[in-house]
N, CA, C and O atoms as a Tinker XYZ file with bonds, in Angstrom:
   400  protein
     1  N      0.813000   -1.203000   -0.004000    73     2
     2  CA    -0.007000   -0.014000    0.005000    64     1     3
     3  C      0.871000    1.275000    0.039000    63     2     4     5
     4  O      0.562000    2.257000   -0.636000    81     3
     5  N      1.938000    1.249000    0.815000    73     3     6
     6  CA     2.820000    2.402000    0.851000    64     5     7
     7  C      3.493000    2.633000   -0.490000    63     6     8     9
     8  O      3.684000    3.779000   -0.898000    81     7
     9  N      3.859000    1.546000   -1.189000    73     7    10
    10  CA     4.480000    1.700000   -2.507000    64     9    11
    11  C      3.512000    2.289000   -3.496000    63    10    12    13
    12  O      3.890000    3.144000   -4.297000    81    11
    13  N      2.320000    1.869000   -3.461000    73    11    14
    14  CA     1.309000    2.431000   -4.379000    64    13    15
    15  C      1.053000    3.939000   -4.124000    63    14    16    17
    16  O      0.908000    4.737000   -5.050000    81    15
    17  N      1.008000    4.273000   -2.845000    73    15    18
    18  CA     0.849000    5.661000   -2.459000    64    17    19
    19  C      2.083000    6.489000   -2.926000    63    18    20    21
    20  O      1.904000    7.582000   -3.463000    81    19
    21  N      3.286000    6.003000   -2.735000    73    19    22
    22  CA     4.478000    6.682000   -3.134000    64    21    23
    23  C      4.480000    6.876000   -4.665000    63    22    24    25
    24  O      4.820000    7.947000   -5.166000    81    23
    25  N      4.109000    5.863000   -5.358000    73    23    26
    26  CA     4.079000    5.903000   -6.838000    64    25    27
    27  C      3.066000    6.964000   -7.334000    63    26    28    29
    28  O      3.365000    7.745000   -8.237000    81    27
    29  N      1.882000    6.972000   -6.731000    73    27    30
    30  CA     0.824000    7.932000   -7.111000    64    29    31
    31  C      1.254000    9.360000   -6.758000    63    30    32    33
    32  O      0.959000   10.293000   -7.505000    81    31
    33  N      1.933000    9.536000   -5.655000    73    31    34
    34  CA     2.385000   10.870000   -5.276000    64    33    35
    35  C      3.494000   11.326000   -6.245000    63    34    36    37
    36  O      3.468000   12.469000   -6.703000    81    35
    37  N      4.424000   10.492000   -6.549000    73    35    38
    38  CA     5.523000   10.902000   -7.453000    64    37    39
    39  C      4.989000   11.229000   -8.834000    63    38    40    41
    40  O      5.419000   12.198000   -9.458000    81    39
    41  N      4.054000   10.424000   -9.311000    73    39    42
    42  CA     3.449000   10.731000  -10.663000    64    41    43
    43  C      2.657000   12.033000  -10.668000    63    42    44    45
    44  O      2.682000   12.758000  -11.663000    81    43
    45  N      1.982000   12.334000   -9.624000    73    43    46
    46  CA     1.207000   13.576000   -9.566000    64    45    47
    47  C      2.164000   14.763000   -9.508000    63    46    48    49
    48  O      1.932000   15.785000  -10.154000    81    47
    49  N      3.227000   14.627000   -8.744000    73    47    50
    50  CA     4.229000   15.731000   -8.669000    64    49    51
    51  C      4.888000   15.925000  -10.016000    63    50    52    53
    52  O      5.078000   17.059000  -10.454000    81    51
    53  N      5.230000   14.864000  -10.666000    73    51    54
    54  CA     5.860000   14.915000  -11.989000    64    53    55
    55  C      4.914000   15.535000  -13.001000    63    54    56    57
    56  O      5.344000   16.370000  -13.797000    81    55
    57  N      3.634000   15.155000  -13.002000    73    55    58
    58  CA     2.656000   15.692000  -13.848000    64    57    59
    59  C      2.449000   17.175000  -13.645000    63    58    60    61
    60  O      2.214000   17.907000  -14.607000    81    59
    61  N      2.533000   17.629000  -12.413000    73    59    62
    62  CA     2.291000   19.008000  -12.095000    64    61    63
    63  C      3.489000   19.886000  -12.457000    63    62    64    65
    64  O      3.318000   21.073000  -12.734000    81    63
    65  N      4.679000   19.329000  -12.459000    73    63    66
    66  CA     5.846000   20.065000  -12.757000    64    65    67
    67  C      6.183000   20.146000  -14.274000    63    66    68    69
    68  O      6.866000   21.067000  -14.723000    81    67
    69  N      5.693000   19.174000  -15.023000    73    67    70
    70  CA     6.043000   19.088000  -16.413000    64    69    71
    71  C      5.685000   20.326000  -17.229000    63    70    72    73
    72  O      6.542000   20.804000  -17.972000    81    71
    73  N      4.414000   20.905000  -17.133000    73    71    74
    74  CA     4.107000   22.102000  -17.915000    64    73    75
    75  C      5.019000   23.252000  -17.511000    63    74    76    77
    76  O      5.439000   24.009000  -18.385000    81    75
    77  N      5.334000   23.418000  -16.282000    73    75    78
    78  CA     6.204000   24.525000  -15.874000    64    77    79
    79  C      7.602000   24.379000  -16.418000    63    78    80    81
    80  O      8.214000   25.374000  -16.808000    81    79
    81  N      8.107000   23.221000  -16.455000    73    79    82
    82  CA     9.448000   22.935000  -17.038000    64    81    83
    83  C      9.376000   23.177000  -18.548000    63    82    84    85
    84  O     10.324000   23.738000  -19.097000    81    83
    85  N      8.320000   22.791000  -19.243000    73    83    86
    86  CA     8.265000   23.011000  -20.652000    64    85    87
    87  C      8.195000   24.486000  -21.003000    63    86    88    89
    88  O      8.820000   24.935000  -21.964000    81    87
    89  N      7.422000   25.248000  -20.210000    73    87    90
    90  CA     7.318000   26.681000  -20.427000    64    89    91
    91  C      8.712000   27.351000  -20.207000    63    90    92    93
    92  O      9.091000   28.241000  -20.968000    81    91
    93  N      9.443000   26.931000  -19.200000    73    91    94
    94  CA    10.707000   27.491000  -18.944000    64    93    95
    95  C     11.699000   27.158000  -20.074000    63    94    96    97
    96  O     12.535000   27.992000  -20.421000    81    95
    97  N     11.615000   25.981000  -20.634000    73    95    98
    98  CA    12.511000   25.639000  -21.759000    64    97    99
    99  C     12.166000   26.414000  -22.963000    63    98   100   101
   100  O     13.070000   26.826000  -23.690000    81    99
   101  N     10.849000   26.657000  -23.248000    73    99   102
   102  CA    10.412000   27.479000  -24.426000    64   101   103
   103  C     10.843000   28.921000  -24.194000    63   102   104   105
   104  O     11.223000   29.587000  -25.157000    81   103
   105  N     10.806000   29.422000  -23.010000    73   103   106
   106  CA    11.186000   30.804000  -22.792000    64   105   107
   107  C     12.676000   31.020000  -23.062000    63   106   108   109
   108  O     13.072000   32.076000  -23.557000    81   107
   109  N     13.489000   30.037000  -22.744000    73   107   110
   110  CA    14.905000   30.131000  -23.011000    64   109   111
   111  C     15.197000   30.166000  -24.508000    63   110   112   113
   112  O     16.135000   30.848000  -24.920000    81   111
   113  N     14.439000   29.466000  -25.326000    73   111   114
   114  CA    14.636000   29.369000  -26.740000    64   113   115
   115  C     14.221000   30.649000  -27.445000    63   114   116   117
   116  O     14.941000   31.169000  -28.298000    81   115
   117  N     13.035000   31.155000  -27.072000    73   115   118
   118  CA    12.402000   32.261000  -27.789000    64   117   119
   119  C     12.996000   33.612000  -27.528000    63   118   120   121
   120  O     12.789000   34.510000  -28.345000    81   119
   121  N     13.712000   33.830000  -26.464000    73   119   122
   122  CA    14.168000   35.144000  -26.157000    64   121   123
   123  C     15.435000   35.650000  -26.892000    63   122   124   125
   124  O     15.755000   36.837000  -26.827000    81   123
   125  N     16.116000   34.786000  -27.556000    73   123   126
   126  CA    17.385000   35.149000  -28.163000    64   125   127
   127  C     17.201000   35.376000  -29.677000    63   126   128   129
   128  O     16.666000   34.533000  -30.397000    81   127
   129  N     17.661000   36.527000  -30.113000    73   127   130
   130  CA    17.705000   36.804000  -31.532000    64   129   131
   131  C     18.981000   36.357000  -32.192000    63   130   132   133
   132  O     20.045000   36.506000  -31.591000    81   131
   133  N     18.941000   35.836000  -33.349000    73   131   134
   134  CA    20.222000   35.469000  -34.036000    64   133   135
   135  C     21.019000   36.708000  -34.338000    63   134   136   137
   136  O     20.458000   37.759000  -34.646000    81   135
   137  N     22.329000   36.588000  -34.250000    73   135   138
   138  CA    23.194000   37.734000  -34.542000    64   137   139
   139  C     23.160000   37.978000  -36.044000    63   138   140   141
   140  O     23.124000   37.028000  -36.825000    81   139
   141  N     23.173000   39.282000  -36.467000    73   139   142
   142  CA    23.183000   39.531000  -37.892000    64   141   143
   143  C     24.547000   39.130000  -38.518000    63   142   144   145
   144  O     25.611000   39.215000  -37.904000    81   143
   145  N     24.422000   38.683000  -39.796000    73   143   146
   146  CA    25.630000   38.294000  -40.498000    64   145   147
   147  C     26.477000   39.534000  -40.875000    63   146   148   149
   148  O     26.020000   40.664000  -40.705000    81   147
   149  N     27.661000   39.330000  -41.365000    73   147   150
   150  CA    28.535000   40.415000  -41.820000    64   149   151
   151  C     27.816000   41.186000  -42.944000    63   150   152   153
   152  O     27.815000   42.416000  -42.976000    81   151
   153  N     27.206000   40.418000  -43.865000    73   151   154
   154  CA    26.508000   41.056000  -45.009000    64   153   155
   155  C     25.312000   41.926000  -44.508000    63   154   156   157
   156  O     25.085000   43.018000  -45.029000    81   155
   157  N     24.556000   41.434000  -43.499000    73   155   158
   158  CA    23.465000   42.185000  -42.985000    64   157   159
   159  C     23.939000   43.444000  -42.266000    63   158   160   161
   160  O     23.303000   44.491000  -42.379000    81   159
   161  N     25.028000   43.360000  -41.541000    73   159   162
   162  CA    25.595000   44.525000  -40.868000    64   161   163
   163  C     26.011000   45.586000  -41.829000    63   162   164   165
   164  O     25.751000   46.772000  -41.627000    81   163
   165  N     26.682000   45.140000  -42.913000    73   163   166
   166  CA    27.140000   46.109000  -43.951000    64   165   167
   167  C     25.996000   46.786000  -44.631000    63   166   168   169
   168  O     26.037000   47.994000  -44.864000    81   167
   169  N     24.971000   46.035000  -44.957000    73   167   170
   170  CA    23.759000   46.588000  -45.638000    64   169   171
   171  C     23.055000   47.556000  -44.714000    63   170   172   173
   172  O     22.632000   48.631000  -45.140000    81   171
   173  N     22.926000   47.184000  -43.448000    73   171   174
   174  CA    22.274000   48.105000  -42.471000    64   173   175
   175  C     23.026000   49.407000  -42.371000    63   174   176   177
   176  O     22.419000   50.478000  -42.332000    81   175
   177  N     24.333000   49.330000  -42.329000    73   175   178
   178  CA    25.212000   50.506000  -42.211000    64   177   179
   179  C     25.036000   51.383000  -43.462000    63   178   180   181
   180  O     24.952000   52.607000  -43.367000    81   179
   181  N     24.982000   50.739000  -44.621000    73   179   182
   182  CA    24.921000   51.446000  -45.919000    64   181   183
   183  C     23.582000   52.197000  -45.959000    63   182   184   185
   184  O     23.532000   53.359000  -46.361000    81   183
   185  N     22.503000   51.530000  -45.543000    73   183   186
   186  CA    21.143000   52.161000  -45.603000    64   185   187
   187  C     21.092000   53.266000  -44.591000    63   186   188   189
   188  O     20.489000   54.309000  -44.848000    81   187
   189  N     21.717000   53.069000  -43.424000    73   187   190
   190  CA    21.672000   54.127000  -42.396000    64   189   191
   191  C     22.433000   55.361000  -42.901000    63   190   192   193
   192  O     21.953000   56.483000  -42.739000    81   191
   193  N     23.575000   55.176000  -43.491000    73   191   194
   194  CA    24.386000   56.307000  -43.976000    64   193   195
   195  C     23.627000   57.072000  -45.096000    63   194   196   197
   196  O     23.723000   58.295000  -45.206000    81   195
   197  N     22.861000   56.298000  -45.929000    73   195   198
   198  CA    22.144000   56.902000  -47.045000    64   197   199
   199  C     20.904000   57.640000  -46.614000    63   198   200   201
   200  O     20.593000   58.684000  -47.188000    81   199
   201  N     20.181000   57.146000  -45.628000    73   199   202
   202  CA    18.871000   57.739000  -45.297000    64   201   203
   203  C     18.837000   58.452000  -43.975000    63   202   204   205
   204  O     17.873000   59.180000  -43.739000    81   203
   205  N     19.782000   58.315000  -43.107000    73   203   206
   206  CA    19.733000   58.974000  -41.804000    64   205   207
   207  C     20.180000   60.449000  -41.961000    63   206   208   209
   208  O     21.361000   60.767000  -41.823000    81   207
   209  N     19.192000   61.350000  -42.259000    73   207   210
   210  CA    19.512000   62.709000  -42.525000    64   209   211
   211  C     19.885000   63.528000  -41.291000    63   210   212   213
   212  O     20.682000   64.462000  -41.378000    81   211
   213  N     19.303000   63.173000  -40.136000    73   211   214
   214  CA    19.655000   63.932000  -38.940000    64   213   215
   215  C     20.833000   63.362000  -38.198000    63   214   216   217
   216  O     21.232000   63.876000  -37.153000    81   215
   217  N     21.401000   62.282000  -38.745000    73   215   218
   218  CA    22.666000   61.636000  -38.248000    64   217   219
   219  C     22.587000   61.286000  -36.742000    63   218   220   221
   220  O     23.546000   61.468000  -35.992000    81   219
   221  N     21.392000   60.769000  -36.327000    73   219   222
   222  CA    21.290000   60.293000  -34.928000    64   221   223
   223  C     21.512000   58.829000  -34.773000    63   222   224   225
   224  O     21.400000   58.312000  -33.661000    81   223
   225  N     21.817000   58.144000  -35.815000    73   223   226
   226  CA    22.107000   56.657000  -35.801000    64   225   227
   227  C     20.860000   55.803000  -35.886000    63   226   228   229
   228  O     20.942000   54.579000  -35.778000    81   227
   229  N     19.681000   56.436000  -36.084000    73   227   230
   230  CA    18.448000   55.688000  -36.178000    64   229   231
   231  C     17.629000   56.282000  -37.333000    63   230   232   233
   232  O     17.791000   57.453000  -37.676000    81   231
   233  N     16.749000   55.467000  -37.927000    73   231   234
   234  CA    15.873000   55.978000  -38.951000    64   233   235
   235  C     14.472000   56.205000  -38.352000    63   234   236   237
   236  O     13.799000   55.271000  -37.916000    81   235
   237  N     14.073000   57.459000  -38.349000    73   235   238
   238  CA    12.744000   57.737000  -37.876000    64   237   239
   239  C     11.729000   57.421000  -38.923000    63   238   240   241
   240  O     12.074000   56.952000  -40.007000    81   239
   241  N     10.440000   57.677000  -38.613000    73   239   242
   242  CA     9.359000   57.313000  -39.551000    64   241   243
   243  C      9.449000   57.989000  -40.938000    63   242   244   245
   244  O      9.175000   57.370000  -41.967000    81   243
   245  N      9.834000   59.255000  -40.930000    73   243   246
   246  CA     9.954000   59.985000  -42.219000    64   245   247
   247  C     11.171000   59.475000  -43.020000    63   246   248   249
   248  O     11.115000   59.366000  -44.245000    81   247
   249  N     12.221000   59.179000  -42.339000    73   247   250
   250  CA    13.427000   58.671000  -43.018000    64   249   251
   251  C     13.165000   57.283000  -43.580000    63   250   252   253
   252  O     13.578000   56.986000  -44.701000    81   251
   253  N     12.494000   56.436000  -42.831000    73   251   254
   254  CA    12.117000   55.048000  -43.322000    64   253   255
   255  C     11.209000   55.162000  -44.524000    63   254   256   257
   256  O     11.310000   54.348000  -45.441000    81   255
   257  N     10.314000   56.156000  -44.553000    73   255   258
   258  CA     9.389000   56.302000  -45.652000    64   257   259
   259  C     10.099000   56.650000  -46.972000    63   258   260   261
   260  O      9.572000   56.384000  -48.052000    81   259
   261  N     11.283000   57.240000  -46.877000    73   259   262
   262  CA    12.009000   57.649000  -48.050000    64   261   263
   263  C     12.922000   56.593000  -48.629000    63   262   264   265
   264  O     13.590000   56.829000  -49.636000    81   263
   265  N     12.958000   55.372000  -47.973000    73   263   266
   266  CA    13.780000   54.275000  -48.524000    64   265   267
   267  C     13.234000   53.843000  -49.850000    63   266   268   269
   268  O     12.043000   53.554000  -49.968000    81   267
   269  N     14.096000   53.790000  -50.874000    73   267   270
   270  CA    13.656000   53.385000  -52.211000    64   269   271
   271  C     13.177000   51.935000  -52.240000    63   270   272   273
   272  O     13.479000   51.130000  -51.359000    81   271
   273  N     12.420000   51.642000  -53.291000    73   271   274
   274  CA    11.874000   50.270000  -53.445000    64   273   275
   275  C     13.031000   49.275000  -53.596000    63   274   276   277
   276  O     12.974000   48.158000  -53.082000    81   275
   277  N     14.075000   49.697000  -54.307000    73   275   278
   278  CA    15.213000   48.807000  -54.548000    64   277   279
   279  C     15.935000   48.474000  -53.271000    63   278   280   281
   280  O     16.352000   47.338000  -53.047000    81   279
   281  N     16.083000   49.525000  -52.404000    73   279   282
   282  CA    16.753000   49.294000  -51.120000    64   281   283
   283  C     15.899000   48.435000  -50.169000    63   282   284   285
   284  O     16.419000   47.641000  -49.385000    81   283
   285  N     14.548000   48.626000  -50.268000    73   283   286
   286  CA    13.642000   47.796000  -49.446000    64   285   287
   287  C     13.759000   46.293000  -49.860000    63   286   288   289
   288  O     13.742000   45.382000  -49.032000    81   287
   289  N     13.872000   46.116000  -51.141000    73   287   290
   290  CA    13.991000   44.706000  -51.664000    64   289   291
   291  C     15.371000   44.135000  -51.197000    63   290   292   293
   292  O     15.455000   42.954000  -50.860000    81   291
   293  N     16.431000   44.955000  -51.178000    73   291   294
   294  CA    17.714000   44.483000  -50.678000    64   293   295
   295  C     17.618000   44.044000  -49.241000    63   294   296   297
   296  O     18.142000   42.999000  -48.856000    81   295
   297  N     16.921000   44.880000  -48.428000    73   295   298
   298  CA    16.755000   44.605000  -46.998000    64   297   299
   299  C     15.959000   43.272000  -46.810000    63   298   300   301
   300  O     16.326000   42.429000  -45.992000    81   299
   301  N     14.889000   43.119000  -47.574000    73   299   302
   302  CA    14.098000   41.953000  -47.466000    64   301   303
   303  C     14.862000   40.730000  -47.899000    63   302   304   305
   304  O     14.762000   39.690000  -47.248000    81   303
   305  N     15.607000   40.808000  -48.949000    73   303   306
   306  CA    16.414000   39.697000  -49.466000    64   305   307
   307  C     17.416000   39.267000  -48.365000    63   306   308   309
   308  O     17.663000   38.078000  -48.164000    81   307
   309  N     17.959000   40.228000  -47.688000    73   307   310
   310  CA    18.963000   39.978000  -46.637000    64   309   311
   311  C     18.312000   39.542000  -45.360000    63   310   312   313
   312  O     19.022000   39.180000  -44.421000    81   311
   313  N     17.005000   39.552000  -45.263000    73   311   314
   314  CA    16.349000   39.165000  -44.047000    64   313   315
   315  C     16.168000   40.281000  -43.039000    63   314   316   317
   316  O     15.904000   40.008000  -41.868000    81   315
   317  N     16.304000   41.541000  -43.460000    73   315   318
   318  CA    16.190000   42.630000  -42.578000    64   317   319
   319  C     14.934000   43.525000  -42.827000    63   318   320   321
   320  O     14.674000   44.475000  -42.090000    81   319
   321  N     14.197000   43.189000  -43.862000    73   319   322
   322  CA    13.095000   44.056000  -44.225000    64   321   323
   323  C     11.843000   43.830000  -43.422000    63   322   324   325
   324  O     11.788000   42.932000  -42.582000    81   323
   325  N     10.833000   44.644000  -43.676000    73   323   326
   326  CA     9.551000   44.579000  -42.941000    64   325   327
   327  C      8.886000   43.221000  -43.111000    63   326   328   329
   328  O      8.399000   42.641000  -42.141000    81   327
   329  N      8.864000   42.717000  -44.331000    73   327   330
   330  CA     8.263000   41.389000  -44.571000    64   329   331
   331  C      8.969000   40.276000  -43.857000    63   330   332   333
   332  O      8.349000   39.307000  -43.420000    81   331
   333  N     10.310000   40.417000  -43.735000    73   331   334
   334  CA    11.032000   39.375000  -42.965000    64   333   335
   335  C     10.637000   39.392000  -41.506000    63   334   336   337
   336  O     10.517000   38.323000  -40.906000    81   335
   337  N     10.432000   40.528000  -40.917000    73   335   338
   338  CA     9.948000   40.638000  -39.524000    64   337   339
   339  C      8.611000   40.022000  -39.410000    63   338   340   341
   340  O      8.367000   39.274000  -38.463000    81   339
   341  N      7.694000   40.300000  -40.350000    73   339   342
   342  CA     6.310000   39.741000  -40.251000    64   341   343
   343  C      6.407000   38.200000  -40.332000    63   342   344   345
   344  O      5.726000   37.490000  -39.593000    81   343
   345  N      7.254000   37.707000  -41.232000    73   343   346
   346  CA     7.351000   36.287000  -41.362000    64   345   347
   347  C      7.928000   35.649000  -40.023000    63   346   348   349
   348  O      7.515000   34.560000  -39.622000    81   347
   349  N      8.844000   36.336000  -39.392000    73   347   350
   350  CA     9.385000   35.851000  -38.141000    64   349   351
   351  C      8.327000   35.821000  -37.040000    63   350   352   353
   352  O      8.264000   34.867000  -36.265000    81   351
   353  N      7.488000   36.875000  -36.966000    73   351   354
   354  CA     6.421000   36.912000  -36.042000    64   353   355
   355  C      5.391000   35.844000  -36.285000    63   354   356   357
   356  O      4.858000   35.256000  -35.344000    81   355
   357  N      5.104000   35.583000  -37.570000    73   355   358
   358  CA     4.164000   34.543000  -37.917000    64   357   359
   359  C      4.619000   33.204000  -37.496000    63   358   360   361
   360  O      3.822000   32.401000  -37.010000    81   359
   361  N      5.910000   32.920000  -37.669000    73   359   362
   362  CA     6.503000   31.662000  -37.286000    64   361   363
   363  C      6.408000   31.465000  -35.766000    63   362   364   365
   364  O      6.063000   30.381000  -35.295000    81   363
   365  N      6.726000   32.553000  -34.985000    73   363   366
   366  CA     6.651000   32.456000  -33.558000    64   365   367
   367  C      5.200000   32.169000  -33.147000    63   366   368   369
   368  O      4.969000   31.336000  -32.270000    81   367
   369  N      4.217000   32.847000  -33.767000    73   367   370
   370  CA     2.816000   32.604000  -33.454000    64   369   371
   371  C      2.410000   31.166000  -33.737000    63   370   372   373
   372  O      1.693000   30.552000  -32.947000    81   371
   373  N      2.880000   30.615000  -34.889000    73   371   374
   374  CA     2.601000   29.270000  -35.222000    64   373   375
   375  C      3.114000   28.279000  -34.179000    63   374   376   377
   376  O      2.425000   27.346000  -33.767000    81   375
   377  N      4.380000   28.536000  -33.769000    73   375   378
   378  CA     4.995000   27.625000  -32.771000    64   377   379
   379  C      4.236000   27.747000  -31.470000    63   378   380   381
   380  O      3.973000   26.728000  -30.831000    81   379
   381  N      3.873000   28.936000  -31.050000    73   379   382
   382  CA     3.160000   29.172000  -29.829000    64   381   383
   383  C      1.805000   28.455000  -29.843000    63   382   384   385
   384  O      1.398000   27.824000  -28.868000    81   383
   385  N      1.126000   28.579000  -30.990000    73   383   386
   386  CA    -0.203000   27.965000  -31.128000    64   385   387
   387  C     -0.131000   26.386000  -31.127000    63   386   388   389
   388  O     -1.035000   25.721000  -30.622000    81   387
   389  N      0.911000   25.850000  -31.677000    73   387   390
   390  CA     1.089000   24.440000  -31.672000    64   389   391
   391  C      1.450000   23.867000  -30.285000    63   390   392   393
   392  O      1.080000   22.742000  -29.949000    81   391
   393  N      2.186000   24.677000  -29.487000    73   391   394
   394  CA     2.554000   24.214000  -28.169000    64   393   395
   395  C      1.461000   24.223000  -27.162000    63   394   396   397
   396  O      1.530000   23.527000  -26.149000    81   395
   397  N      0.438000   25.013000  -27.427000    73   395   398
   398  CA    -0.679000   25.102000  -26.443000    64   397   399
   399  C     -1.732000   24.124000  -26.678000    63   398   400
   400  O     -2.716000   24.086000  -25.938000    81   399
């Protein structure tokens, strides 16, 4: 009887801890962004030098609006464009939906 009780208790504890451990493992994976490649860094620097008119090191809304179609395509091809970010968010949402 004691063995059965011990087995039931250990299984219930294990079952209760499993979801918390899985969430902690998922949180570790999702929080880190991949480092940009050398090509991506060069392209970002080139775009910043070309369109950052106030030279503050960031592109504000008006500066981003002036980026040419060709440069936007370059950014998207390198994985830095607006569409690439949307795709990344969609992938995260898919993974999150599947895990729940």
